C-alpha positions in Angstrom: 155.9 126.8 150.1 154.7 124.9 153.1 152.5 125.8 156.0 154.1 123.0 158.0 157.6 124.5 157.6 157.4 128.3 158.0 161.2 128.7 158.1 161.6 127.0 154.8 158.7 129.1 153.4 160.4 132.3 154.7 163.7 131.2 152.9 161.9 130.7 149.6 160.1 134.0 149.9 163.4 135.8 150.7 165.0 134.3 147.6 162.1 135.2 145.4 161.9 138.7 146.8 165.6 139.2 146.2 164.9 138.3 142.5 162.5 141.2 142.3 159.2 139.3 142.5 156.6 141.7 143.9 154.3 139.0 145.2 157.1 137.4 147.2 158.2 140.8 148.4 154.7 141.5 149.7 154.4 138.1 151.4 157.8 138.5 152.9 156.7 141.8 154.4 153.6 140.1 155.8 155.5 137.3 157.6 158.0 139.9 158.9 155.1 141.8 160.5 153.8 138.6 162.0 157.2 137.0 162.9 156.0 133.8 161.2 158.9 131.6 160.2 161.3 134.6 160.6 162.2 137.1 163.3 159.6 139.8 163.6 160.8 143.1 162.1 158.1 145.6 161.3 160.7 148.2 160.0 162.0 145.7 157.5 158.5 144.7 156.6 157.8 148.4 155.6 160.9 148.3 153.4 159.7 145.2 151.5 156.2 146.6 151.2 157.7 149.8 149.8 159.8 147.9 147.2 156.8 145.9 146.0 154.6 149.0 146.1 157.0 150.8 143.7 156.2 148.0 141.2 152.5 148.8 141.6 151.6 145.7 143.6 148.1 146.4 145.0 148.4 144.5 148.2 151.8 146.0 148.9 150.3 149.4 148.5 147.5 148.4 150.9 149.9 147.0 153.5 152.1 150.0 153.3 149.0 152.0 154.1 148.3 149.8 157.1 151.8 150.3 158.4 151.5 154.0 158.1 148.0 154.1 159.6 149.0 152.2 162.7 152.7 153.1 163.0 154.0 149.6 162.4 157.7 149.9 161.8 157.4 153.6 160.9 155.9 156.8 162.2 152.1 156.9 161.8 151.0 159.1 159.0 147.3 159.0 158.2 147.6 161.3 155.1 150.2 159.0 153.6 148.2 155.9 154.5 145.2 157.4 152.8 147.1 157.9 149.6 148.3 154.3 149.5 144.7 153.0 150.2 143.5 155.2 147.3 146.0 153.7 145.0 145.2 150.1 146.1 141.5 150.7 145.8 142.0 152.3 142.4 143.6 149.0 141.3 140.5 147.2 142.4 141.8 145.6 145.6 139.0 144.8 148.0 141.2 145.4 151.1 142.2 148.8 149.7 138.6 149.7 149.3 137.8 148.5 152.8 140.6 150.4 154.5 139.9 153.6 152.5 136.2 153.3 153.4 137.1 152.9 157.1 138.9 156.3 157.0 136.1 157.9 155.1 133.5 156.5 157.5 135.3 157.7 160.6 136.7 161.0 159.2 140.3 160.0 160.0 142.8 161.7 157.7 140.1 162.9 155.5 136.7 164.7 155.7 134.0 162.2 156.8 132.0 161.0 153.8 129.5 158.2 154.5 128.3 158.1 150.9 131.8 157.4 149.6 132.4 154.9 152.3 129.2 153.1 151.5 130.1 152.9 147.8 133.5 151.4 148.7 132.1 148.9 151.1 129.5 147.9 148.5 132.2 147.4 145.8 134.4 145.3 148.1 131.4 143.3 149.4 130.4 142.5 145.8 133.9 141.1 145.4 133.4 138.8 148.4 135.1 140.8 151.0 133.6 139.5 154.3 134.3 142.5 156.5 132.9 144.9 154.0 129.8 142.8 153.8 129.2 143.3 157.5 129.7 147.0 157.3 127.5 147.3 154.3 124.9 145.5 156.3 125.3 147.9 159.2 124.8 150.9 156.8 121.6 149.3 155.5 120.4 148.2 158.9 120.9 151.6 160.5 119.7 153.6 157.5 122.8 155.8 157.5 122.1 157.2 154.1 118.5 156.2 153.3 115.6 154.5 155.0 116.7 151.3 156.8 116.5 148.2 154.7 116.7 145.4 157.3 115.9 142.6 154.8 118.9 143.6 152.7 121.0 144.1 155.8 120.2 140.6 157.0 121.3 139.1 153.7 124.7 140.9 153.9 125.1 139.9 157.6 124.5 136.3 156.6 126.9 136.4 153.8 129.6 138.0 156.0 129.0 135.4 158.7 129.3 132.5 156.2 132.4 134.1 154.7 134.1 133.9 158.1 134.1 137.4 159.5 133.6 137.3 163.3 131.9 140.7 163.4 129.5 139.6 160.7 128.8 136.4 162.6 128.0 138.5 165.7 125.7 140.9 163.7 123.9 138.0 162.1 123.5 136.2 165.4 121.8 139.3 166.9 119.4 139.6 164.0 118.6 135.9 164.3 117.7 136.4 168.0 115.3 139.1 166.9 113.7 136.6 164.6 113.4 134.0 167.4 116.0 131.7 166.1 118.0 131.2 169.3 119.9 128.0 168.4 121.0 129.4 165.1 122.1 132.5 166.9 124.0 130.5 169.4 126.0 128.8 166.7 127.1 132.1 165.2 127.9 133.6 168.5 130.2 130.5 169.2 131.8 131.1 165.8 132.4 134.7 166.6 133.9 133.8 169.9 136.3 131.3 168.2 137.6 133.8 165.7 137.2 137.2 167.5 140.1 139.4 168.5 140.6 141.1 171.8 139.0 144.4 170.9 135.9 142.6 169.6 135.6 140.4 172.7 135.9 143.4 175.0 133.1 145.1 173.1 130.8 142.0 172.8 131.2 140.2 176.2 128.8 142.2 178.3 126.2 142.2 175.5 126.3 138.4 175.2 126.2 137.9 179.0 123.1 140.1 179.1 121.2 137.9 176.5 118.6 135.7 178.2 119.7 132.1 178.2 123.2 132.9 177.1 124.9 133.2 180.5 127.5 130.4 179.8 128.4 131.8 176.4 128.7 135.3 177.8 131.0 134.0 180.5 133.1 132.3 177.7 133.5 135.6 176.0 134.8 137.1 179.2 137.1 134.2 179.8 138.6 134.4 176.3 139.2 138.1 176.7 140.9 137.5 180.0 143.2 134.9 178.3 144.2 137.4 175.5 144.1 140.6 177.5 145.4 142.3 180.7 144.5 142.8 184.4 141.4 144.8 183.5 140.1 141.9 181.5 140.7 139.5 184.3 138.9 141.9 186.6 135.9 141.9 184.2 136.0 138.1 184.2 135.9 137.9 188.0 132.9 140.3 188.0 131.1 138.1 185.5 131.5 134.9 187.5 128.2 133.5 188.7 
């Protein structure tokens, strides 16, 4: 297994998967989704996730849920995705808890249930799941279920940021700005920029640009979105130019 030689890694995973090793089958499915060291083939990825899932592999169950949720290599089926997330969460997998909580929080494929979502985010966060830490912080910060607890929320935002979640880094930076800690906030906004995906950058760019003293960083958010995105993102970049 070598990060420097993804094709060799793919070959090793394929051999181990063929021997029936569920972990290798799951990892093979992942690199097939990404096209990392092997030709991208989402449909074949679903096949390997399914093989490993039938052995009860928690991450394979979760990834099969992801494929079914988003229609990667298969027809989207939220009800089926929900079932796989429930099984993965039941096995104690933090990612399964997180993905199930997202469906519960948004009411997709299931009746919206913020209380159940909060419990799952909390369980996953306590296992060290960075994205769940941020969403747990948001529940506490906004007082979704009880009175807001901004001190506890700040702690979870900080932990999420330190664990590497770009949305957690953004949440933490905004709270630091409220506390008058502009330079610390700038650091975390830069970290979020470096790791953020296109959807995040689109949502965050205007907000950063509007922050007093953060014009250059806001422009960098627009620029990065334009690099990753489409003509609309390039138009937004042009509009943001000083």
